[in-house]
Chimera marker file (.cmm) of the C-alpha trace (Angstrom):
<marker_set name="trace">
<marker id="1" x="88.741" y="-196.418" z="115.603" r="1" g="1" b="0" radius="0.5"/>
<marker id="2" x="87.408" y="-193.197" z="116.955" r="1" g="1" b="0" radius="0.5"/>
<marker id="3" x="83.782" y="-193.232" z="117.317" r="1" g="1" b="0" radius="0.5"/>
<marker id="4" x="81.677" y="-189.915" z="116.229" r="1" g="1" b="0" radius="0.5"/>
<marker id="5" x="79.962" y="-187.968" z="118.872" r="1" g="1" b="0" radius="0.5"/>
<marker id="6" x="76.042" y="-187.345" z="118.606" r="1" g="1" b="0" radius="0.5"/>
<marker id="7" x="76.543" y="-183.733" z="117.484" r="1" g="1" b="0" radius="0.5"/>
<marker id="8" x="79.017" y="-184.864" z="114.519" r="1" g="1" b="0" radius="0.5"/>
<marker id="9" x="76.427" y="-187.481" z="113.543" r="1" g="1" b="0" radius="0.5"/>
<marker id="10" x="73.426" y="-185.110" z="113.601" r="1" g="1" b="0" radius="0.5"/>
<marker id="11" x="75.462" y="-182.553" z="111.603" r="1" g="1" b="0" radius="0.5"/>
<marker id="12" x="76.384" y="-185.371" z="109.195" r="1" g="1" b="0" radius="0.5"/>
<marker id="13" x="72.670" y="-186.525" z="108.827" r="1" g="1" b="0" radius="0.5"/>
<marker id="14" x="71.470" y="-182.799" z="108.070" r="1" g="1" b="0" radius="0.5"/>
<marker id="15" x="74.334" y="-181.578" z="106.203" r="1" g="1" b="0" radius="0.5"/>
<marker id="16" x="73.165" y="-180.649" z="102.611" r="1" g="1" b="0" radius="0.5"/>
<marker id="17" x="76.007" y="-179.214" z="100.596" r="1" g="1" b="0" radius="0.5"/>
<marker id="18" x="76.004" y="-178.136" z="96.910" r="1" g="1" b="0" radius="0.5"/>
<marker id="19" x="77.291" y="-181.368" z="95.747" r="1" g="1" b="0" radius="0.5"/>
<marker id="20" x="74.451" y="-183.401" z="97.361" r="1" g="1" b="0" radius="0.5"/>
<marker id="21" x="71.979" y="-181.055" z="96.029" r="1" g="1" b="0" radius="0.5"/>
<marker id="22" x="73.291" y="-181.396" z="92.326" r="1" g="1" b="0" radius="0.5"/>
<marker id="23" x="73.308" y="-185.380" z="93.032" r="1" g="1" b="0" radius="0.5"/>
<marker id="24" x="69.369" y="-185.039" z="93.898" r="1" g="1" b="0" radius="0.5"/>
<marker id="25" x="68.532" y="-182.491" z="91.322" r="1" g="1" b="0" radius="0.5"/>
<marker id="26" x="70.259" y="-185.035" z="88.546" r="1" g="1" b="0" radius="0.5"/>
<marker id="27" x="68.339" y="-187.910" z="89.985" r="1" g="1" b="0" radius="0.5"/>
<marker id="28" x="65.022" y="-186.268" z="90.112" r="1" g="1" b="0" radius="0.5"/>
<marker id="29" x="65.516" y="-185.484" z="86.340" r="1" g="1" b="0" radius="0.5"/>
<marker id="30" x="66.508" y="-188.963" z="85.760" r="1" g="1" b="0" radius="0.5"/>
<marker id="31" x="66.529" y="-191.459" z="88.378" r="1" g="1" b="0" radius="0.5"/>
<marker id="32" x="67.779" y="-194.396" z="85.915" r="1" g="1" b="0" radius="0.5"/>
<marker id="33" x="71.443" y="-192.562" z="85.761" r="1" g="1" b="0" radius="0.5"/>
<marker id="34" x="74.318" y="-194.701" z="85.995" r="1" g="1" b="0" radius="0.5"/>
<marker id="35" x="76.738" y="-193.857" z="88.739" r="1" g="1" b="0" radius="0.5"/>
<marker id="36" x="79.435" y="-193.155" z="86.085" r="1" g="1" b="0" radius="0.5"/>
<marker id="37" x="77.050" y="-190.784" z="84.106" r="1" g="1" b="0" radius="0.5"/>
<marker id="38" x="75.895" y="-188.978" z="87.384" r="1" g="1" b="0" radius="0.5"/>
<marker id="39" x="79.333" y="-188.562" z="88.238" r="1" g="1" b="0" radius="0.5"/>
<marker id="40" x="80.137" y="-186.829" z="84.992" r="1" g="1" b="0" radius="0.5"/>
<marker id="41" x="77.438" y="-184.674" z="85.156" r="1" g="1" b="0" radius="0.5"/>
<marker id="42" x="78.532" y="-183.118" z="88.688" r="1" g="1" b="0" radius="0.5"/>
<marker id="43" x="82.372" y="-183.521" z="87.671" r="1" g="1" b="0" radius="0.5"/>
<marker id="44" x="83.106" y="-186.171" z="90.318" r="1" g="1" b="0" radius="0.5"/>
<marker id="45" x="84.413" y="-189.652" z="90.334" r="1" g="1" b="0" radius="0.5"/>
<marker id="46" x="81.922" y="-192.440" z="90.190" r="1" g="1" b="0" radius="0.5"/>
<marker id="47" x="83.106" y="-193.967" z="93.546" r="1" g="1" b="0" radius="0.5"/>
<marker id="48" x="82.617" y="-190.527" z="95.544" r="1" g="1" b="0" radius="0.5"/>
<marker id="49" x="79.252" y="-190.292" z="93.895" r="1" g="1" b="0" radius="0.5"/>
<marker id="50" x="78.107" y="-193.767" z="94.717" r="1" g="1" b="0" radius="0.5"/>
<marker id="51" x="79.398" y="-193.131" z="98.338" r="1" g="1" b="0" radius="0.5"/>
<marker id="52" x="77.307" y="-189.970" z="98.436" r="1" g="1" b="0" radius="0.5"/>
<marker id="53" x="74.252" y="-191.703" z="96.937" r="1" g="1" b="0" radius="0.5"/>
<marker id="54" x="74.515" y="-194.531" z="99.444" r="1" g="1" b="0" radius="0.5"/>
<marker id="55" x="74.634" y="-192.069" z="102.404" r="1" g="1" b="0" radius="0.5"/>
<marker id="56" x="71.514" y="-189.936" z="101.104" r="1" g="1" b="0" radius="0.5"/>
<marker id="57" x="69.784" y="-193.361" z="100.859" r="1" g="1" b="0" radius="0.5"/>
<marker id="58" x="70.859" y="-194.465" z="104.393" r="1" g="1" b="0" radius="0.5"/>
<marker id="59" x="69.819" y="-191.011" z="106.100" r="1" g="1" b="0" radius="0.5"/>
<marker id="60" x="66.508" y="-191.350" z="104.419" r="1" g="1" b="0" radius="0.5"/>
<marker id="61" x="66.779" y="-188.421" z="101.992" r="1" g="1" b="0" radius="0.5"/>
<marker id="62" x="66.618" y="-190.710" z="98.822" r="1" g="1" b="0" radius="0.5"/>
<marker id="63" x="63.541" y="-192.707" z="99.868" r="1" g="1" b="0" radius="0.5"/>
<marker id="64" x="63.167" y="-194.561" z="96.274" r="1" g="1" b="0" radius="0.5"/>
<marker id="65" x="63.341" y="-194.244" z="92.735" r="1" g="1" b="0" radius="0.5"/>
<marker id="66" x="60.327" y="-193.797" z="90.486" r="1" g="1" b="0" radius="0.5"/>
<marker id="67" x="59.127" y="-193.208" z="87.112" r="1" g="1" b="0" radius="0.5"/>
<marker id="68" x="56.545" y="-190.875" z="85.496" r="1" g="1" b="0" radius="0.5"/>
<marker id="69" x="53.863" y="-192.398" z="83.186" r="1" g="1" b="0" radius="0.5"/>
<marker id="70" x="51.918" y="-190.542" z="80.680" r="1" g="1" b="0" radius="0.5"/>
<marker id="71" x="48.684" y="-192.020" z="81.827" r="1" g="1" b="0" radius="0.5"/>
<marker id="72" x="46.476" y="-190.783" z="78.949" r="1" g="1" b="0" radius="0.5"/>
<marker id="73" x="48.752" y="-193.090" z="76.486" r="1" g="1" b="0" radius="0.5"/>
<marker id="74" x="47.769" y="-196.170" z="78.596" r="1" g="1" b="0" radius="0.5"/>
<marker id="75" x="44.340" y="-195.338" z="79.287" r="1" g="1" b="0" radius="0.5"/>
<marker id="76" x="42.715" y="-191.995" z="78.839" r="1" g="1" b="0" radius="0.5"/>
<marker id="77" x="41.254" y="-190.614" z="81.985" r="1" g="1" b="0" radius="0.5"/>
<marker id="78" x="39.425" y="-187.775" z="83.241" r="1" g="1" b="0" radius="0.5"/>
<marker id="79" x="41.598" y="-185.824" z="85.953" r="1" g="1" b="0" radius="0.5"/>
<marker id="80" x="40.048" y="-183.368" z="88.196" r="1" g="1" b="0" radius="0.5"/>
<marker id="81" x="40.608" y="-181.670" z="91.461" r="1" g="1" b="0" radius="0.5"/>
<marker id="82" x="37.673" y="-181.379" z="93.727" r="1" g="1" b="0" radius="0.5"/>
<marker id="83" x="37.259" y="-178.665" z="96.666" r="1" g="1" b="0" radius="0.5"/>
<marker id="84" x="35.278" y="-180.108" z="99.391" r="1" g="1" b="0" radius="0.5"/>
<marker id="85" x="33.078" y="-177.918" z="101.631" r="1" g="1" b="0" radius="0.5"/>
<marker id="86" x="32.338" y="-180.117" z="104.779" r="1" g="1" b="0" radius="0.5"/>
<marker id="87" x="28.740" y="-180.647" z="105.888" r="1" g="1" b="0" radius="0.5"/>
<marker id="88" x="29.638" y="-181.471" z="109.492" r="1" g="1" b="0" radius="0.5"/>
<marker id="89" x="32.623" y="-180.691" z="111.740" r="1" g="1" b="0" radius="0.5"/>
<marker id="90" x="33.491" y="-184.116" z="112.265" r="1" g="1" b="0" radius="0.5"/>
<marker id="91" x="35.384" y="-185.395" z="109.541" r="1" g="1" b="0" radius="0.5"/>
<marker id="92" x="36.261" y="-188.935" z="110.454" r="1" g="1" b="0" radius="0.5"/>
<marker id="93" x="33.681" y="-190.709" z="108.237" r="1" g="1" b="0" radius="0.5"/>
<marker id="94" x="34.755" y="-188.414" z="105.317" r="1" g="1" b="0" radius="0.5"/>
<marker id="95" x="38.111" y="-189.429" z="105.734" r="1" g="1" b="0" radius="0.5"/>
<marker id="96" x="37.098" y="-193.195" z="105.771" r="1" g="1" b="0" radius="0.5"/>
<marker id="97" x="35.250" y="-192.474" z="102.759" r="1" g="1" b="0" radius="0.5"/>
<marker id="98" x="38.456" y="-190.966" z="101.053" r="1" g="1" b="0" radius="0.5"/>
<marker id="99" x="40.452" y="-194.059" z="101.879" r="1" g="1" b="0" radius="0.5"/>
<marker id="100" x="38.055" y="-196.459" z="100.117" r="1" g="1" b="0" radius="0.5"/>
<marker id="101" x="37.707" y="-194.420" z="97.155" r="1" g="1" b="0" radius="0.5"/>
<marker id="102" x="39.931" y="-195.882" z="94.459" r="1" g="1" b="0" radius="0.5"/>
<marker id="103" x="39.202" y="-192.753" z="92.335" r="1" g="1" b="0" radius="0.5"/>
<marker id="104" x="40.908" y="-190.389" z="94.744" r="1" g="1" b="0" radius="0.5"/>
<marker id="105" x="44.795" y="-190.202" z="94.058" r="1" g="1" b="0" radius="0.5"/>
<marker id="106" x="45.568" y="-187.396" z="96.915" r="1" g="1" b="0" radius="0.5"/>
<marker id="107" x="43.953" y="-185.705" z="99.550" r="1" g="1" b="0" radius="0.5"/>
<marker id="108" x="45.000" y="-182.435" z="101.224" r="1" g="1" b="0" radius="0.5"/>
<marker id="109" x="43.687" y="-180.547" z="104.306" r="1" g="1" b="0" radius="0.5"/>
<marker id="110" x="43.775" y="-176.953" z="103.152" r="1" g="1" b="0" radius="0.5"/>
<marker id="111" x="43.547" y="-173.341" z="104.189" r="1" g="1" b="0" radius="0.5"/>
<marker id="112" x="40.902" y="-171.147" z="102.591" r="1" g="1" b="0" radius="0.5"/>
<marker id="113" x="37.291" y="-171.561" z="102.059" r="1" g="1" b="0" radius="0.5"/>
<marker id="114" x="37.529" y="-175.327" z="101.297" r="1" g="1" b="0" radius="0.5"/>
<marker id="115" x="38.233" y="-177.834" z="103.650" r="1" g="1" b="0" radius="0.5"/>
<marker id="116" x="39.956" y="-180.407" z="101.539" r="1" g="1" b="0" radius="0.5"/>
<marker id="117" x="41.419" y="-180.628" z="97.878" r="1" g="1" b="0" radius="0.5"/>
<marker id="118" x="41.121" y="-184.027" z="96.370" r="1" g="1" b="0" radius="0.5"/>
<marker id="119" x="42.871" y="-184.846" z="93.092" r="1" g="1" b="0" radius="0.5"/>
<marker id="120" x="40.880" y="-187.659" z="91.430" r="1" g="1" b="0" radius="0.5"/>
<marker id="121" x="41.137" y="-189.718" z="88.057" r="1" g="1" b="0" radius="0.5"/>
<marker id="122" x="38.303" y="-191.640" z="86.557" r="1" g="1" b="0" radius="0.5"/>
<marker id="123" x="37.698" y="-193.332" z="83.248" r="1" g="1" b="0" radius="0.5"/>
<marker id="124" x="34.548" y="-191.578" z="82.137" r="1" g="1" b="0" radius="0.5"/>
<marker id="125" x="31.723" y="-189.121" z="82.992" r="1" g="1" b="0" radius="0.5"/>
<marker id="126" x="29.643" y="-191.659" z="84.260" r="1" g="1" b="0" radius="0.5"/>
<marker id="127" x="32.223" y="-192.800" z="87.044" r="1" g="1" b="0" radius="0.5"/>
<marker id="128" x="32.837" y="-189.015" z="87.688" r="1" g="1" b="0" radius="0.5"/>
<marker id="129" x="29.072" y="-188.441" z="88.278" r="1" g="1" b="0" radius="0.5"/>
<marker id="130" x="28.744" y="-191.490" z="90.531" r="1" g="1" b="0" radius="0.5"/>
<marker id="131" x="31.740" y="-190.256" z="92.691" r="1" g="1" b="0" radius="0.5"/>
<marker id="132" x="30.362" y="-186.759" z="92.904" r="1" g="1" b="0" radius="0.5"/>
<marker id="133" x="26.876" y="-188.299" z="94.233" r="1" g="1" b="0" radius="0.5"/>
<marker id="134" x="28.795" y="-190.157" z="96.885" r="1" g="1" b="0" radius="0.5"/>
<marker id="135" x="30.751" y="-187.325" z="97.915" r="1" g="1" b="0" radius="0.5"/>
<marker id="136" x="27.780" y="-185.417" z="98.434" r="1" g="1" b="0" radius="0.5"/>
<marker id="137" x="26.798" y="-187.548" z="101.519" r="1" g="1" b="0" radius="0.5"/>
<marker id="138" x="29.894" y="-185.605" z="103.243" r="1" g="1" b="0" radius="0.5"/>
<marker id="139" x="30.642" y="-182.558" z="101.614" r="1" g="1" b="0" radius="0.5"/>
<marker id="140" x="29.623" y="-180.109" z="99.104" r="1" g="1" b="0" radius="0.5"/>
<marker id="141" x="32.060" y="-179.839" z="96.342" r="1" g="1" b="0" radius="0.5"/>
<marker id="142" x="33.489" y="-177.354" z="93.595" r="1" g="1" b="0" radius="0.5"/>
<marker id="143" x="34.976" y="-179.442" z="90.595" r="1" g="1" b="0" radius="0.5"/>
<marker id="144" x="37.700" y="-178.477" z="88.338" r="1" g="1" b="0" radius="0.5"/>
<marker id="145" x="38.526" y="-180.677" z="85.495" r="1" g="1" b="0" radius="0.5"/>
<marker id="146" x="42.183" y="-180.674" z="84.077" r="1" g="1" b="0" radius="0.5"/>
<marker id="147" x="42.409" y="-179.463" z="80.678" r="1" g="1" b="0" radius="0.5"/>
<marker id="148" x="45.909" y="-179.810" z="79.940" r="1" g="1" b="0" radius="0.5"/>
<marker id="149" x="49.083" y="-180.586" z="82.225" r="1" g="1" b="0" radius="0.5"/>
<marker id="150" x="52.706" y="-179.394" z="82.093" r="1" g="1" b="0" radius="0.5"/>
<marker id="151" x="55.193" y="-181.273" z="84.187" r="1" g="1" b="0" radius="0.5"/>
<marker id="152" x="58.009" y="-179.183" z="85.483" r="1" g="1" b="0" radius="0.5"/>
<marker id="153" x="61.294" y="-181.141" z="85.282" r="1" g="1" b="0" radius="0.5"/>
<marker id="154" x="63.134" y="-180.786" z="88.657" r="1" g="1" b="0" radius="0.5"/>
<link id1="1" id2="2" r="1" g="1" b="0" radius="0.2"/>
<link id1="2" id2="3" r="1" g="1" b="0" radius="0.2"/>
<link id1="3" id2="4" r="1" g="1" b="0" radius="0.2"/>
<link id1="4" id2="5" r="1" g="1" b="0" radius="0.2"/>
<link id1="5" id2="6" r="1" g="1" b="0" radius="0.2"/>
<link id1="6" id2="7" r="1" g="1" b="0" radius="0.2"/>
<link id1="7" id2="8" r="1" g="1" b="0" radius="0.2"/>
<link id1="8" id2="9" r="1" g="1" b="0" radius="0.2"/>
<link id1="9" id2="10" r="1" g="1" b="0" radius="0.2"/>
<link id1="10" id2="11" r="1" g="1" b="0" radius="0.2"/>
<link id1="11" id2="12" r="1" g="1" b="0" radius="0.2"/>
<link id1="12" id2="13" r="1" g="1" b="0" radius="0.2"/>
<link id1="13" id2="14" r="1" g="1" b="0" radius="0.2"/>
<link id1="14" id2="15" r="1" g="1" b="0" radius="0.2"/>
<link id1="15" id2="16" r="1" g="1" b="0" radius="0.2"/>
<link id1="16" id2="17" r="1" g="1" b="0" radius="0.2"/>
<link id1="17" id2="18" r="1" g="1" b="0" radius="0.2"/>
<link id1="18" id2="19" r="1" g="1" b="0" radius="0.2"/>
<link id1="19" id2="20" r="1" g="1" b="0" radius="0.2"/>
<link id1="20" id2="21" r="1" g="1" b="0" radius="0.2"/>
<link id1="21" id2="22" r="1" g="1" b="0" radius="0.2"/>
<link id1="22" id2="23" r="1" g="1" b="0" radius="0.2"/>
<link id1="23" id2="24" r="1" g="1" b="0" radius="0.2"/>
<link id1="24" id2="25" r="1" g="1" b="0" radius="0.2"/>
<link id1="25" id2="26" r="1" g="1" b="0" radius="0.2"/>
<link id1="26" id2="27" r="1" g="1" b="0" radius="0.2"/>
<link id1="27" id2="28" r="1" g="1" b="0" radius="0.2"/>
<link id1="28" id2="29" r="1" g="1" b="0" radius="0.2"/>
<link id1="29" id2="30" r="1" g="1" b="0" radius="0.2"/>
<link id1="30" id2="31" r="1" g="1" b="0" radius="0.2"/>
<link id1="31" id2="32" r="1" g="1" b="0" radius="0.2"/>
<link id1="32" id2="33" r="1" g="1" b="0" radius="0.2"/>
<link id1="33" id2="34" r="1" g="1" b="0" radius="0.2"/>
<link id1="34" id2="35" r="1" g="1" b="0" radius="0.2"/>
<link id1="35" id2="36" r="1" g="1" b="0" radius="0.2"/>
<link id1="36" id2="37" r="1" g="1" b="0" radius="0.2"/>
<link id1="37" id2="38" r="1" g="1" b="0" radius="0.2"/>
<link id1="38" id2="39" r="1" g="1" b="0" radius="0.2"/>
<link id1="39" id2="40" r="1" g="1" b="0" radius="0.2"/>
<link id1="40" id2="41" r="1" g="1" b="0" radius="0.2"/>
<link id1="41" id2="42" r="1" g="1" b="0" radius="0.2"/>
<link id1="42" id2="43" r="1" g="1" b="0" radius="0.2"/>
<link id1="43" id2="44" r="1" g="1" b="0" radius="0.2"/>
<link id1="44" id2="45" r="1" g="1" b="0" radius="0.2"/>
<link id1="45" id2="46" r="1" g="1" b="0" radius="0.2"/>
<link id1="46" id2="47" r="1" g="1" b="0" radius="0.2"/>
<link id1="47" id2="48" r="1" g="1" b="0" radius="0.2"/>
<link id1="48" id2="49" r="1" g="1" b="0" radius="0.2"/>
<link id1="49" id2="50" r="1" g="1" b="0" radius="0.2"/>
<link id1="50" id2="51" r="1" g="1" b="0" radius="0.2"/>
<link id1="51" id2="52" r="1" g="1" b="0" radius="0.2"/>
<link id1="52" id2="53" r="1" g="1" b="0" radius="0.2"/>
<link id1="53" id2="54" r="1" g="1" b="0" radius="0.2"/>
<link id1="54" id2="55" r="1" g="1" b="0" radius="0.2"/>
<link id1="55" id2="56" r="1" g="1" b="0" radius="0.2"/>
<link id1="56" id2="57" r="1" g="1" b="0" radius="0.2"/>
<link id1="57" id2="58" r="1" g="1" b="0" radius="0.2"/>
<link id1="58" id2="59" r="1" g="1" b="0" radius="0.2"/>
<link id1="59" id2="60" r="1" g="1" b="0" radius="0.2"/>
<link id1="60" id2="61" r="1" g="1" b="0" radius="0.2"/>
<link id1="61" id2="62" r="1" g="1" b="0" radius="0.2"/>
<link id1="62" id2="63" r="1" g="1" b="0" radius="0.2"/>
<link id1="63" id2="64" r="1" g="1" b="0" radius="0.2"/>
<link id1="64" id2="65" r="1" g="1" b="0" radius="0.2"/>
<link id1="65" id2="66" r="1" g="1" b="0" radius="0.2"/>
<link id1="66" id2="67" r="1" g="1" b="0" radius="0.2"/>
<link id1="67" id2="68" r="1" g="1" b="0" radius="0.2"/>
<link id1="68" id2="69" r="1" g="1" b="0" radius="0.2"/>
<link id1="69" id2="70" r="1" g="1" b="0" radius="0.2"/>
<link id1="70" id2="71" r="1" g="1" b="0" radius="0.2"/>
<link id1="71" id2="72" r="1" g="1" b="0" radius="0.2"/>
<link id1="72" id2="73" r="1" g="1" b="0" radius="0.2"/>
<link id1="73" id2="74" r="1" g="1" b="0" radius="0.2"/>
<link id1="74" id2="75" r="1" g="1" b="0" radius="0.2"/>
<link id1="75" id2="76" r="1" g="1" b="0" radius="0.2"/>
<link id1="76" id2="77" r="1" g="1" b="0" radius="0.2"/>
<link id1="77" id2="78" r="1" g="1" b="0" radius="0.2"/>
<link id1="78" id2="79" r="1" g="1" b="0" radius="0.2"/>
<link id1="79" id2="80" r="1" g="1" b="0" radius="0.2"/>
<link id1="80" id2="81" r="1" g="1" b="0" radius="0.2"/>
<link id1="81" id2="82" r="1" g="1" b="0" radius="0.2"/>
<link id1="82" id2="83" r="1" g="1" b="0" radius="0.2"/>
<link id1="83" id2="84" r="1" g="1" b="0" radius="0.2"/>
<link id1="84" id2="85" r="1" g="1" b="0" radius="0.2"/>
<link id1="85" id2="86" r="1" g="1" b="0" radius="0.2"/>
<link id1="86" id2="87" r="1" g="1" b="0" radius="0.2"/>
<link id1="87" id2="88" r="1" g="1" b="0" radius="0.2"/>
<link id1="88" id2="89" r="1" g="1" b="0" radius="0.2"/>
<link id1="89" id2="90" r="1" g="1" b="0" radius="0.2"/>
<link id1="90" id2="91" r="1" g="1" b="0" radius="0.2"/>
<link id1="91" id2="92" r="1" g="1" b="0" radius="0.2"/>
<link id1="92" id2="93" r="1" g="1" b="0" radius="0.2"/>
<link id1="93" id2="94" r="1" g="1" b="0" radius="0.2"/>
<link id1="94" id2="95" r="1" g="1" b="0" radius="0.2"/>
<link id1="95" id2="96" r="1" g="1" b="0" radius="0.2"/>
<link id1="96" id2="97" r="1" g="1" b="0" radius="0.2"/>
<link id1="97" id2="98" r="1" g="1" b="0" radius="0.2"/>
<link id1="98" id2="99" r="1" g="1" b="0" radius="0.2"/>
<link id1="99" id2="100" r="1" g="1" b="0" radius="0.2"/>
<link id1="100" id2="101" r="1" g="1" b="0" radius="0.2"/>
<link id1="101" id2="102" r="1" g="1" b="0" radius="0.2"/>
<link id1="102" id2="103" r="1" g="1" b="0" radius="0.2"/>
<link id1="103" id2="104" r="1" g="1" b="0" radius="0.2"/>
<link id1="104" id2="105" r="1" g="1" b="0" radius="0.2"/>
<link id1="105" id2="106" r="1" g="1" b="0" radius="0.2"/>
<link id1="106" id2="107" r="1" g="1" b="0" radius="0.2"/>
<link id1="107" id2="108" r="1" g="1" b="0" radius="0.2"/>
<link id1="108" id2="109" r="1" g="1" b="0" radius="0.2"/>
<link id1="109" id2="110" r="1" g="1" b="0" radius="0.2"/>
<link id1="110" id2="111" r="1" g="1" b="0" radius="0.2"/>
<link id1="111" id2="112" r="1" g="1" b="0" radius="0.2"/>
<link id1="112" id2="113" r="1" g="1" b="0" radius="0.2"/>
<link id1="113" id2="114" r="1" g="1" b="0" radius="0.2"/>
<link id1="114" id2="115" r="1" g="1" b="0" radius="0.2"/>
<link id1="115" id2="116" r="1" g="1" b="0" radius="0.2"/>
<link id1="116" id2="117" r="1" g="1" b="0" radius="0.2"/>
<link id1="117" id2="118" r="1" g="1" b="0" radius="0.2"/>
<link id1="118" id2="119" r="1" g="1" b="0" radius="0.2"/>
<link id1="119" id2="120" r="1" g="1" b="0" radius="0.2"/>
<link id1="120" id2="121" r="1" g="1" b="0" radius="0.2"/>
<link id1="121" id2="122" r="1" g="1" b="0" radius="0.2"/>
<link id1="122" id2="123" r="1" g="1" b="0" radius="0.2"/>
<link id1="123" id2="124" r="1" g="1" b="0" radius="0.2"/>
<link id1="124" id2="125" r="1" g="1" b="0" radius="0.2"/>
<link id1="125" id2="126" r="1" g="1" b="0" radius="0.2"/>
<link id1="126" id2="127" r="1" g="1" b="0" radius="0.2"/>
<link id1="127" id2="128" r="1" g="1" b="0" radius="0.2"/>
<link id1="128" id2="129" r="1" g="1" b="0" radius="0.2"/>
<link id1="129" id2="130" r="1" g="1" b="0" radius="0.2"/>
<link id1="130" id2="131" r="1" g="1" b="0" radius="0.2"/>
<link id1="131" id2="132" r="1" g="1" b="0" radius="0.2"/>
<link id1="132" id2="133" r="1" g="1" b="0" radius="0.2"/>
<link id1="133" id2="134" r="1" g="1" b="0" radius="0.2"/>
<link id1="134" id2="135" r="1" g="1" b="0" radius="0.2"/>
<link id1="135" id2="136" r="1" g="1" b="0" radius="0.2"/>
<link id1="136" id2="137" r="1" g="1" b="0" radius="0.2"/>
<link id1="137" id2="138" r="1" g="1" b="0" radius="0.2"/>
<link id1="138" id2="139" r="1" g="1" b="0" radius="0.2"/>
<link id1="139" id2="140" r="1" g="1" b="0" radius="0.2"/>
<link id1="140" id2="141" r="1" g="1" b="0" radius="0.2"/>
<link id1="141" id2="142" r="1" g="1" b="0" radius="0.2"/>
<link id1="142" id2="143" r="1" g="1" b="0" radius="0.2"/>
<link id1="143" id2="144" r="1" g="1" b="0" radius="0.2"/>
<link id1="144" id2="145" r="1" g="1" b="0" radius="0.2"/>
<link id1="145" id2="146" r="1" g="1" b="0" radius="0.2"/>
<link id1="146" id2="147" r="1" g="1" b="0" radius="0.2"/>
<link id1="147" id2="148" r="1" g="1" b="0" radius="0.2"/>
<link id1="148" id2="149" r="1" g="1" b="0" radius="0.2"/>
<link id1="149" id2="150" r="1" g="1" b="0" radius="0.2"/>
<link id1="150" id2="151" r="1" g="1" b="0" radius="0.2"/>
<link id1="151" id2="152" r="1" g="1" b="0" radius="0.2"/>
<link id1="152" id2="153" r="1" g="1" b="0" radius="0.2"/>
<link id1="153" id2="154" r="1" g="1" b="0" radius="0.2"/>
</marker_set>
């Protein structure tokens, strides 16, 4: 059997044709699709689609399968975005604080006036106030509470 050269392996790793893009799009819409149903949606055979999905997984393009949960139906929460304005140029202690706070779902270093953008979820106003008081140790902030959300399907 002839082995592939490094260049052809790299091309295979990074090659993203329209079929692979269609597979990814359909799996983003519904990761529970059977290979047979996925194949029908993109007009291919199930074995061919299964092989492509396997390759996408092996290459690390597909890293997992997940679900979307309507958190409000399980446990009503207050969702908010917090822009932080650091009090110090040393951010290490703030980043330790971020890691320790269960209310913080996401933390992004951003450009613009603010230093970081935090996505937080809290069960009630009291927890929100406690979190914001603790945050003041490290940064001033601007709070934006989410009123409604729309999830765009892939």
